[in-house]
Backbone and ligand atoms as CSV (ligand in chain L), in Angstrom:
chain,resi,resn,atom,element,x,y,z
A,1,MET,N,N,-109.139,142.346,86.938
A,1,MET,CA,C,-107.820,142.721,87.538
A,1,MET,C,C,-106.706,141.651,87.468
A,2,ALA,N,N,-105.618,142.111,87.395
A,2,ALA,CA,C,-104.407,141.100,87.182
A,2,ALA,C,C,-103.279,141.551,88.028
A,3,ARG,N,N,-102.718,140.667,88.644
A,3,ARG,CA,C,-101.431,141.005,89.444
A,3,ARG,C,C,-100.254,141.121,88.302
A,4,ARG,N,N,-99.472,142.189,88.557
A,4,ARG,CA,C,-98.285,142.424,87.649
A,4,ARG,C,C,-96.941,142.043,88.319
A,5,ASN,N,N,-95.960,141.893,87.555
A,5,ASN,CA,C,-94.629,141.444,88.023
A,5,ASN,C,C,-93.908,142.754,88.565
A,6,ILE,N,N,-93.358,142.515,89.662
A,6,ILE,CA,C,-92.524,143.664,90.272
A,6,ILE,C,C,-91.053,143.623,89.835
A,7,VAL,N,N,-90.615,144.665,89.237
A,7,VAL,CA,C,-89.139,144.601,88.759
A,7,VAL,C,C,-88.335,144.911,89.897
A,8,LYS,N,N,-87.073,144.369,89.894
A,8,LYS,CA,C,-86.047,144.530,91.015
A,8,LYS,C,C,-84.925,145.426,90.666
A,9,MET,N,N,-84.351,145.975,91.841
A,9,MET,CA,C,-83.284,146.801,91.656
A,9,MET,C,C,-82.158,146.104,90.612
A,10,GLY,N,N,-81.619,146.994,89.847
A,10,GLY,CA,C,-80.744,146.484,88.901
A,10,GLY,C,C,-81.362,146.566,87.485
A,11,ASP,N,N,-82.594,146.490,87.367
A,11,ASP,CA,C,-83.468,146.672,86.122
A,11,ASP,C,C,-83.436,148.111,85.740
A,12,PRO,N,N,-82.960,148.433,84.559
A,12,PRO,CA,C,-83.013,149.932,84.120
A,12,PRO,C,C,-84.311,150.624,84.091
A,13,LEU,N,N,-85.397,149.851,84.080
A,13,LEU,CA,C,-86.779,150.529,84.119
A,13,LEU,C,C,-86.968,151.349,85.382
A,14,LEU,N,N,-86.277,150.872,86.494
A,14,LEU,CA,C,-86.465,151.548,87.866
A,14,LEU,C,C,-85.673,152.837,87.782
A,15,ARG,N,N,-84.848,153.218,86.733
A,15,ARG,CA,C,-84.060,154.371,86.770
A,15,ARG,C,C,-84.527,155.341,85.842
A,16,LYS,N,N,-85.623,155.066,85.252
A,16,LYS,CA,C,-86.188,156.032,84.222
A,16,LYS,C,C,-86.883,157.280,84.818
A,17,ILE,N,N,-86.994,158.395,84.241
A,17,ILE,CA,C,-87.861,159.453,84.608
A,17,ILE,C,C,-89.201,159.196,83.903
A,18,CYS,N,N,-90.248,159.024,84.795
A,18,CYS,CA,C,-91.497,158.676,84.256
A,18,CYS,C,C,-92.334,159.913,83.661
A,19,LYS,N,N,-93.067,159.513,82.696
A,19,LYS,CA,C,-93.824,160.700,82.029
A,19,LYS,C,C,-95.208,160.959,82.567
A,20,PRO,N,N,-95.586,162.225,82.491
A,20,PRO,CA,C,-96.990,162.639,83.071
A,20,PRO,C,C,-98.143,161.952,82.372
A,21,VAL,N,N,-98.942,161.641,83.239
A,21,VAL,CA,C,-100.228,161.058,82.561
A,21,VAL,C,C,-101.100,162.108,81.830
A,22,GLU,N,N,-101.568,161.874,80.694
A,22,GLU,CA,C,-102.336,162.889,79.914
A,22,GLU,C,C,-103.724,162.452,79.879
A,23,LYS,N,N,-104.022,161.155,79.866
A,23,LYS,CA,C,-105.461,160.772,79.747
A,23,LYS,C,C,-105.906,159.974,80.840
A,24,PHE,N,N,-106.947,160.345,81.474
A,24,PHE,CA,C,-107.586,159.690,82.699
A,24,PHE,C,C,-108.634,158.712,82.218
A,25,ASP,N,N,-108.062,157.727,81.444
A,25,ASP,CA,C,-109.015,156.832,80.811
A,25,ASP,C,C,-109.034,155.391,81.518
A,26,GLU,N,N,-109.767,154.464,80.832
A,26,GLU,CA,C,-109.847,153.162,81.334
A,26,GLU,C,C,-108.548,152.418,81.424
A,27,LYS,N,N,-107.495,152.849,80.623
A,27,LYS,CA,C,-106.244,152.195,80.633
A,27,LYS,C,C,-105.593,152.555,82.035
A,28,LEU,N,N,-105.759,153.763,82.373
A,28,LEU,CA,C,-105.209,154.238,83.711
A,28,LEU,C,C,-105.780,153.597,84.735
A,29,TRP,N,N,-107.228,153.451,84.771
A,29,TRP,CA,C,-107.919,152.775,85.801
A,29,TRP,C,C,-107.502,151.212,85.924
A,30,GLN,N,N,-107.234,150.662,84.822
A,30,GLN,CA,C,-106.776,149.309,84.775
A,30,GLN,C,C,-105.474,149.190,85.461
A,31,LEU,N,N,-104.521,150.127,85.138
A,31,LEU,CA,C,-103.310,150.129,85.723
A,31,LEU,C,C,-103.362,150.228,87.285
A,32,LEU,N,N,-104.153,151.206,87.709
A,32,LEU,CA,C,-104.337,151.493,89.125
A,32,LEU,C,C,-104.932,150.252,89.817
A,33,ASP,N,N,-105.948,149.658,89.226
A,33,ASP,CA,C,-106.496,148.333,89.830
A,33,ASP,C,C,-105.418,147.285,89.951
A,34,ASP,N,N,-104.701,147.075,88.872
A,34,ASP,CA,C,-103.732,146.090,88.823
A,34,ASP,C,C,-102.592,146.355,89.878
A,35,MET,N,N,-102.251,147.699,90.023
A,35,MET,CA,C,-101.207,147.982,91.020
A,35,MET,C,C,-101.701,147.629,92.491
A,36,LYS,N,N,-102.931,147.966,92.722
A,36,LYS,CA,C,-103.563,147.697,94.017
A,36,LYS,C,C,-103.505,146.249,94.329
A,37,GLU,N,N,-103.877,145.383,93.268
A,37,GLU,CA,C,-103.866,143.816,93.454
A,37,GLU,C,C,-102.328,143.452,93.713
A,38,THR,N,N,-101.483,144.079,93.096
A,38,THR,CA,C,-100.130,143.698,93.060
A,38,THR,C,C,-99.576,144.087,94.575
A,39,LEU,N,N,-99.900,145.269,94.967
A,39,LEU,CA,C,-99.412,145.744,96.391
A,39,LEU,C,C,-99.987,144.932,97.407
A,40,ASP,N,N,-101.377,144.655,97.461
A,40,ASP,CA,C,-101.904,143.802,98.376
A,40,ASP,C,C,-101.318,142.448,98.476
A,41,PHE,N,N,-101.017,141.791,97.322
A,41,PHE,CA,C,-100.376,140.457,97.340
A,41,PHE,C,C,-99.036,140.568,97.968
A,42,ALA,N,N,-98.287,141.661,97.580
A,42,ALA,CA,C,-96.963,141.725,98.114
A,42,ALA,C,C,-96.897,142.322,99.604
A,43,GLU,N,N,-98.070,142.650,100.116
A,43,GLU,CA,C,-98.093,143.287,101.447
A,43,GLU,C,C,-97.230,144.369,101.610
A,44,GLY,N,N,-97.163,145.403,100.732
A,44,GLY,CA,C,-96.404,146.510,100.869
A,44,GLY,C,C,-97.241,147.715,101.238
A,45,LEU,N,N,-96.538,148.958,101.440
A,45,LEU,CA,C,-97.247,150.260,101.706
A,45,LEU,C,C,-97.497,151.044,100.633
A,46,GLY,N,N,-96.689,150.771,99.556
A,46,GLY,CA,C,-96.907,151.523,98.440
A,46,GLY,C,C,-96.230,150.982,97.259
A,47,LEU,N,N,-96.748,151.486,95.934
A,47,LEU,CA,C,-96.160,150.849,94.717
A,47,LEU,C,C,-96.124,151.984,93.588
A,48,ALA,N,N,-95.068,152.081,92.896
A,48,ALA,CA,C,-94.996,153.023,91.763
A,48,ALA,C,C,-95.246,152.243,90.515
A,49,ALA,N,N,-95.768,153.009,89.577
A,49,ALA,CA,C,-95.991,152.368,88.183
A,49,ALA,C,C,-94.784,151.806,87.542
A,50,SER,N,N,-93.606,152.511,87.768
A,50,SER,CA,C,-92.415,151.973,87.238
A,50,SER,C,C,-91.897,150.695,87.782
A,51,GLN,N,N,-92.391,150.401,88.997
A,51,GLN,CA,C,-92.032,149.109,89.556
A,51,GLN,C,C,-92.777,147.886,88.909
A,52,VAL,N,N,-93.809,148.222,88.190
A,52,VAL,CA,C,-94.438,147.167,87.280
A,52,VAL,C,C,-94.201,147.444,85.869
A,53,GLY,N,N,-93.200,148.176,85.510
A,53,GLY,CA,C,-92.671,148.430,84.265
A,53,GLY,C,C,-93.282,149.488,83.332
A,54,ILE,N,N,-94.271,150.284,84.057
A,54,ILE,CA,C,-94.979,151.338,83.294
A,54,ILE,C,C,-94.401,152.671,83.584
A,55,LEU,N,N,-93.823,153.372,82.647
A,55,LEU,CA,C,-93.023,154.542,83.022
A,55,LEU,C,C,-93.956,155.797,83.015
A,56,LYS,N,N,-95.049,155.832,83.800
A,56,LYS,CA,C,-95.925,156.919,83.931
A,56,LYS,C,C,-95.989,157.349,85.395
A,57,ARG,N,N,-96.244,158.669,85.541
A,57,ARG,CA,C,-96.192,159.323,86.981
A,57,ARG,C,C,-97.415,158.888,87.693
A,58,VAL,N,N,-97.451,157.654,88.181
A,58,VAL,CA,C,-98.507,157.001,88.921
A,58,VAL,C,C,-97.996,156.298,90.024
A,59,CYS,N,N,-98.548,156.453,91.248
A,59,CYS,CA,C,-98.150,155.634,92.394
A,59,CYS,C,C,-99.333,155.451,93.199
A,60,ILE,N,N,-99.269,154.444,94.104
A,60,ILE,CA,C,-100.389,154.253,95.150
A,60,ILE,C,C,-99.750,153.988,96.423
A,61,VAL,N,N,-100.489,154.361,97.493
A,61,VAL,CA,C,-100.165,154.291,98.838
A,61,VAL,C,C,-101.181,153.614,99.501
A,62,GLU,N,N,-101.059,152.636,100.358
A,62,GLU,CA,C,-102.182,152.165,101.305
A,62,GLU,C,C,-101.617,152.255,102.738
A,63,TYR,N,N,-102.356,153.196,103.448
A,63,TYR,CA,C,-101.879,153.457,104.815
A,63,TYR,C,C,-103.020,153.511,105.734
A,64,ASP,N,N,-103.014,152.836,106.983
A,64,ASP,CA,C,-104.079,152.654,107.739
A,64,ASP,C,C,-105.406,152.262,107.124
A,65,GLY,N,N,-105.200,151.449,106.114
A,65,GLY,CA,C,-106.425,150.862,105.524
A,65,GLY,C,C,-107.076,151.717,104.537
A,66,VAL,N,N,-106.454,152.819,104.269
A,66,VAL,CA,C,-107.013,153.739,103.083
A,66,VAL,C,C,-106.117,153.741,101.979
A,67,LEU,N,N,-106.706,153.554,100.710
A,67,LEU,CA,C,-105.950,153.663,99.419
A,67,LEU,C,C,-105.831,155.002,98.833
A,68,TYR,N,N,-104.578,155.455,98.482
A,68,TYR,CA,C,-104.478,156.719,97.795
A,68,TYR,C,C,-103.998,156.516,96.530
A,69,GLU,N,N,-104.583,156.962,95.526
A,69,GLU,CA,C,-104.062,156.851,94.097
A,69,GLU,C,C,-103.706,158.179,93.654
A,70,LEU,N,N,-102.260,158.218,93.383
A,70,LEU,CA,C,-101.729,159.476,93.050
A,70,LEU,C,C,-101.294,159.506,91.527
A,71,VAL,N,N,-101.848,160.508,90.799
A,71,VAL,CA,C,-101.439,160.714,89.368
A,71,VAL,C,C,-100.759,162.014,89.267
A,72,ASN,N,N,-99.561,162.048,88.655
A,72,ASN,CA,C,-98.752,163.328,88.438
A,72,ASN,C,C,-98.580,164.045,89.785
A,73,PRO,N,N,-98.183,163.426,90.807
A,73,PRO,CA,C,-98.036,164.009,92.092
A,73,PRO,C,C,-96.834,164.996,92.076
A,74,VAL,N,N,-97.018,166.017,92.831
A,74,VAL,CA,C,-95.818,167.100,93.080
A,74,VAL,C,C,-95.653,167.520,94.488
A,75,LEU,N,N,-94.605,167.637,94.931
A,75,LEU,CA,C,-94.158,168.039,96.357
A,75,LEU,C,C,-94.207,169.595,96.295
A,76,VAL,N,N,-95.177,170.169,97.120
A,76,VAL,CA,C,-95.440,171.586,97.015
A,76,VAL,C,C,-94.613,172.298,98.173
A,77,LYS,N,N,-94.560,171.519,99.329
A,77,LYS,CA,C,-93.879,172.229,100.485
A,77,LYS,C,C,-93.408,171.136,101.363
A,78,SER,N,N,-92.305,171.230,102.077
A,78,SER,CA,C,-91.870,170.336,103.044
A,78,SER,C,C,-91.194,171.092,104.246
A,79,LYS,N,N,-91.301,170.427,105.385
A,79,LYS,CA,C,-90.690,171.022,106.610
A,79,LYS,C,C,-90.215,169.996,107.510
A,80,GLY,N,N,-88.998,170.282,108.177
A,80,GLY,CA,C,-88.453,169.476,109.026
A,80,GLY,C,C,-87.563,168.334,108.524
A,81,LYS,N,N,-87.068,167.596,109.303
A,81,LYS,CA,C,-86.239,166.413,108.783
A,81,LYS,C,C,-86.377,165.327,109.862
A,82,CYS,N,N,-86.569,164.030,109.260
A,82,CYS,CA,C,-86.453,162.902,110.228
A,82,CYS,C,C,-85.907,161.720,109.464
A,83,VAL,N,N,-85.345,160.906,110.321
A,83,VAL,CA,C,-84.639,159.691,109.767
A,83,VAL,C,C,-85.456,158.453,110.446
A,84,ASP,N,N,-85.768,157.513,109.385
A,84,ASP,CA,C,-86.359,156.381,109.784
A,84,ASP,C,C,-86.067,155.315,108.861
A,85,ASN,N,N,-86.678,154.091,109.048
A,85,ASN,CA,C,-86.175,152.903,108.153
A,85,ASN,C,C,-87.303,152.677,107.071
A,86,GLU,N,N,-86.726,152.307,105.896
A,86,GLU,CA,C,-87.534,152.025,104.748
A,86,GLU,C,C,-87.110,150.806,104.038
A,87,GLY,N,N,-88.097,150.109,103.430
A,87,GLY,CA,C,-87.854,149.060,102.609
A,87,GLY,C,C,-88.610,149.399,101.268
A,88,CYS,N,N,-88.419,148.445,100.294
A,88,CYS,CA,C,-89.061,148.552,98.993
A,88,CYS,C,C,-89.280,147.331,98.421
A,89,LEU,N,N,-90.378,147.116,97.683
A,89,LEU,CA,C,-90.740,145.754,97.105
A,89,LEU,C,C,-89.726,145.472,95.950
A,90,SER,N,N,-88.976,146.524,95.406
A,90,SER,CA,C,-88.067,146.162,94.451
A,90,SER,C,C,-86.579,146.018,94.884
A,91,VAL,N,N,-86.468,146.148,96.252
A,91,VAL,CA,C,-85.094,146.013,96.749
A,91,VAL,C,C,-85.281,144.736,97.684
A,92,VAL,N,N,-84.431,143.826,97.261
A,92,VAL,CA,C,-84.633,142.485,98.099
A,92,VAL,C,C,-83.346,142.354,98.974
A,93,GLY,N,N,-83.582,142.004,100.366
A,93,GLY,CA,C,-82.397,141.630,101.113
A,93,GLY,C,C,-81.969,142.702,102.102
A,94,PHE,N,N,-82.398,143.956,101.946
A,94,PHE,CA,C,-82.030,144.845,103.003
A,94,PHE,C,C,-82.986,146.093,103.049
A,95,ARG,N,N,-83.034,146.779,104.152
A,95,ARG,CA,C,-83.706,147.975,104.324
A,95,ARG,C,C,-82.742,149.078,104.606
A,96,GLY,N,N,-83.165,150.367,104.881
A,96,GLY,CA,C,-82.112,151.321,105.100
A,96,GLY,C,C,-82.756,152.451,105.860
A,97,MET,N,N,-81.889,153.297,106.553
A,97,MET,CA,C,-82.330,154.419,107.234
A,97,MET,C,C,-82.264,155.619,106.243
A,98,VAL,N,N,-83.270,156.425,106.136
A,98,VAL,CA,C,-83.393,157.443,105.167
A,98,VAL,C,C,-83.816,158.750,105.832
A,99,GLU,N,N,-83.130,159.908,105.459
A,99,GLU,CA,C,-83.638,161.143,105.952
A,99,GLU,C,C,-84.586,161.751,104.933
A,100,ARG,N,N,-85.784,162.148,105.532
A,100,ARG,CA,C,-86.751,162.639,104.753
A,100,ARG,C,C,-87.393,163.979,105.484
A,101,PRO,N,N,-88.110,164.850,104.742
A,101,PRO,CA,C,-88.867,165.895,105.532
A,101,PRO,C,C,-89.840,165.171,106.459
A,102,GLU,N,N,-90.266,165.954,107.458
A,102,GLU,CA,C,-91.242,165.485,108.501
A,102,GLU,C,C,-92.630,165.753,108.171
A,103,LYS,N,N,-92.832,166.986,107.474
A,103,LYS,CA,C,-94.167,167.246,107.062
A,103,LYS,C,C,-94.221,167.718,105.514
A,104,ILE,N,N,-95.200,167.225,104.810
A,104,ILE,CA,C,-95.214,167.539,103.426
A,104,ILE,C,C,-96.636,168.121,103.020
A,105,ASP,N,N,-96.554,168.892,101.961
A,105,ASP,CA,C,-97.907,169.377,101.321
A,105,ASP,C,C,-97.604,168.704,99.817
A,106,ILE,N,N,-98.554,168.084,99.381
A,106,ILE,CA,C,-98.588,167.400,97.938
A,106,ILE,C,C,-99.774,167.769,97.256
A,107,GLU,N,N,-99.593,167.793,95.945
A,107,GLU,CA,C,-100.847,167.937,95.029
A,107,GLU,C,C,-100.652,166.862,93.972
A,108,TYR,N,N,-101.868,166.184,93.790
A,108,TYR,CA,C,-101.822,165.228,92.769
A,108,TYR,C,C,-103.255,165.133,92.172
A,109,TYR,N,N,-103.462,164.244,91.095
A,109,TYR,CA,C,-104.627,163.972,90.491
A,109,TYR,C,C,-105.243,162.655,90.911
A,110,ASN,N,N,-106.404,162.619,91.164
A,110,ASN,CA,C,-107.077,161.195,91.344
A,110,ASN,C,C,-107.345,160.591,89.969
A,111,ARG,N,N,-107.916,159.382,89.996
A,111,ARG,CA,C,-108.076,158.697,88.691
A,111,ARG,C,C,-109.035,159.339,87.730
A,112,TYR,N,N,-109.807,160.259,88.334
A,112,TYR,CA,C,-110.767,160.907,87.457
A,112,TYR,C,C,-110.240,162.381,86.898
A,113,GLY,N,N,-109.011,162.646,87.226
A,113,GLY,CA,C,-108.414,163.872,86.818
A,113,GLY,C,C,-108.878,165.082,87.655
A,114,GLU,N,N,-109.264,164.727,88.856
A,114,GLU,CA,C,-109.501,165.833,89.894
A,114,GLU,C,C,-108.360,166.211,90.685
A,115,LYS,N,N,-108.022,167.372,90.788
A,115,LYS,CA,C,-106.847,167.867,91.654
A,115,LYS,C,C,-107.055,167.672,93.129
A,116,ILE,N,N,-106.120,167.086,93.844
A,116,ILE,CA,C,-106.208,166.877,95.222
A,116,ILE,C,C,-105.123,167.603,95.971
A,117,LYS,N,N,-105.306,168.287,97.072
A,117,LYS,CA,C,-104.241,168.884,97.850
A,117,LYS,C,C,-104.168,167.973,99.111
A,118,PHE,N,N,-103.036,167.635,99.531
A,118,PHE,CA,C,-102.936,166.621,100.655
A,118,PHE,C,C,-101.810,167.033,101.547
A,119,HIS,N,N,-102.008,166.918,102.867
A,119,HIS,CA,C,-101.005,167.133,103.973
A,119,HIS,C,C,-100.581,165.863,104.641
A,120,ALA,N,N,-99.291,165.532,104.850
A,120,ALA,CA,C,-99.067,164.309,105.533
A,120,ALA,C,C,-97.895,164.437,106.394
A,121,GLU,N,N,-97.674,163.806,107.508
A,121,GLU,CA,C,-96.688,163.849,108.419
A,121,GLU,C,C,-96.054,162.530,108.746
A,122,GLY,N,N,-94.671,162.602,109.399
A,122,GLY,CA,C,-94.263,161.391,109.827
A,122,GLY,C,C,-93.962,160.347,108.783
A,123,TYR,N,N,-94.311,159.039,109.315
A,123,TYR,CA,C,-94.120,157.905,108.384
A,123,TYR,C,C,-94.923,157.889,107.161
A,124,PHE,N,N,-96.049,158.449,107.560
A,124,PHE,CA,C,-97.055,158.628,106.403
A,124,PHE,C,C,-96.519,159.381,105.182
A,125,ALA,N,N,-96.064,160.676,105.534
A,125,ALA,CA,C,-95.346,161.373,104.563
A,125,ALA,C,C,-94.139,160.696,103.779
A,126,ARG,N,N,-93.427,159.932,104.722
A,126,ARG,CA,C,-92.317,159.149,104.068
A,126,ARG,C,C,-92.674,158.188,102.979
A,127,VAL,N,N,-93.792,157.424,103.210
A,127,VAL,CA,C,-94.281,156.625,102.243
A,127,VAL,C,C,-94.539,157.299,100.964
A,128,PHE,N,N,-95.278,158.445,100.935
A,128,PHE,CA,C,-95.576,159.192,99.802
A,128,PHE,C,C,-94.231,159.654,99.059
A,129,LEU,N,N,-93.284,160.170,99.920
A,129,LEU,CA,C,-92.022,160.638,99.242
A,129,LEU,C,C,-91.262,159.499,98.650
A,130,HIS,N,N,-91.307,158.310,99.322
A,130,HIS,CA,C,-90.627,157.098,98.779
A,130,HIS,C,C,-91.145,156.880,97.314
A,131,GLU,N,N,-92.542,156.815,97.300
A,131,GLU,CA,C,-93.163,156.411,96.044
A,131,GLU,C,C,-93.011,157.547,94.924
A,132,MET,N,N,-93.093,158.753,95.344
A,132,MET,CA,C,-92.753,159.886,94.348
A,132,MET,C,C,-91.314,159.792,93.942
A,133,ASP,N,N,-90.334,159.449,94.732
A,133,ASP,CA,C,-88.946,159.369,94.304
A,133,ASP,C,C,-88.905,158.270,93.044
A,134,HIS,N,N,-89.706,157.164,93.137
A,134,HIS,CA,C,-89.625,156.123,92.222
A,134,HIS,C,C,-89.911,156.797,90.715
A,135,LEU,N,N,-90.840,157.807,90.811
A,135,LEU,CA,C,-91.200,158.511,89.495
A,135,LEU,C,C,-90.039,159.151,88.766
A,136,ASP,N,N,-89.132,159.462,89.506
A,136,ASP,CA,C,-87.851,160.085,89.032
A,136,ASP,C,C,-86.641,159.153,89.042
A,137,GLY,N,N,-86.872,157.869,89.243
A,137,GLY,CA,C,-85.696,156.882,89.045
A,137,GLY,C,C,-85.033,156.767,90.257
A,138,ILE,N,N,-85.404,157.256,91.420
A,138,ILE,CA,C,-84.617,157.257,92.587
A,138,ILE,C,C,-85.114,156.106,93.609
A,139,LEU,N,N,-84.206,155.380,94.172
A,139,LEU,CA,C,-84.552,154.366,95.133
A,139,LEU,C,C,-84.057,154.722,96.505
A,140,PHE,N,N,-84.607,154.305,97.573
A,140,PHE,CA,C,-84.203,154.674,98.962
A,140,PHE,C,C,-82.644,154.231,99.092
A,141,ALA,N,N,-82.221,153.226,98.462
A,141,ALA,CA,C,-80.854,152.739,98.553
A,141,ALA,C,C,-79.810,153.859,98.115
A,142,ASP,N,N,-80.303,154.764,97.260
A,142,ASP,CA,C,-79.415,155.860,96.832
A,142,ASP,C,C,-79.237,156.921,97.939
A,143,LYS,N,N,-80.184,156.934,98.830
A,143,LYS,CA,C,-80.224,158.074,99.820
A,143,LYS,C,C,-79.852,157.517,101.245
A,144,MET,N,N,-79.796,156.236,101.438
A,144,MET,CA,C,-79.805,155.779,102.806
A,144,MET,C,C,-78.543,156.205,103.609
A,145,VAL,N,N,-78.743,156.461,104.786
A,145,VAL,CA,C,-77.453,156.851,105.554
A,145,VAL,C,C,-77.006,155.638,106.378
A,146,LYS,N,N,-77.801,154.644,106.392
A,146,LYS,CA,C,-77.303,153.353,107.044
A,146,LYS,C,C,-78.056,152.205,106.406
A,147,LYS,N,N,-77.441,151.169,106.082
A,147,LYS,CA,C,-78.093,149.828,105.614
A,147,LYS,C,C,-78.447,148.888,106.694
A,148,ILE,N,N,-79.589,148.425,106.541
A,148,ILE,CA,C,-80.152,147.494,107.740
A,148,ILE,C,C,-80.366,146.168,107.035
A,149,PRO,N,N,-79.867,145.058,107.647
A,149,PRO,CA,C,-80.245,143.680,107.020
A,149,PRO,C,C,-81.598,143.480,107.284
A,150,ASP,N,N,-82.402,142.877,106.253
A,150,ASP,CA,C,-83.611,142.527,106.321
A,150,ASP,C,C,-83.938,141.437,107.230
L,1,CO,CO,CO,-90.125,151.393,96.672
């Protein structure tokens, strides 16, 4: 495993639309392993592949000690609205209040290409949505209703 460099806001890589994964091969597993090592070192809640310069629809979330590896995730259903604070490993110096759905149903593939259906609520749902936004080149800073000094 190897830790990878996290690109920061201002880098055009963060603004690209990422491409779907087609092969669930060792190269993907290496990417996922490296992303976990990078996330753990940075002490974040989630990381998207575009944040380490790989323009694939891959992101990871680590929540309550459980690691979720999402490949080609899609939002299937959402309900409600809530506003809460967010930060990002690619955004240095500030956090922001962002409105997001309160409950979500998502579908994604795990590293072996098996389809997973998942329901999340509250801040847990927020972390997934934040990471999934990265896959479309969107940062929380684009959506924030209020900027908060870090
Ligand atoms: Co982020």
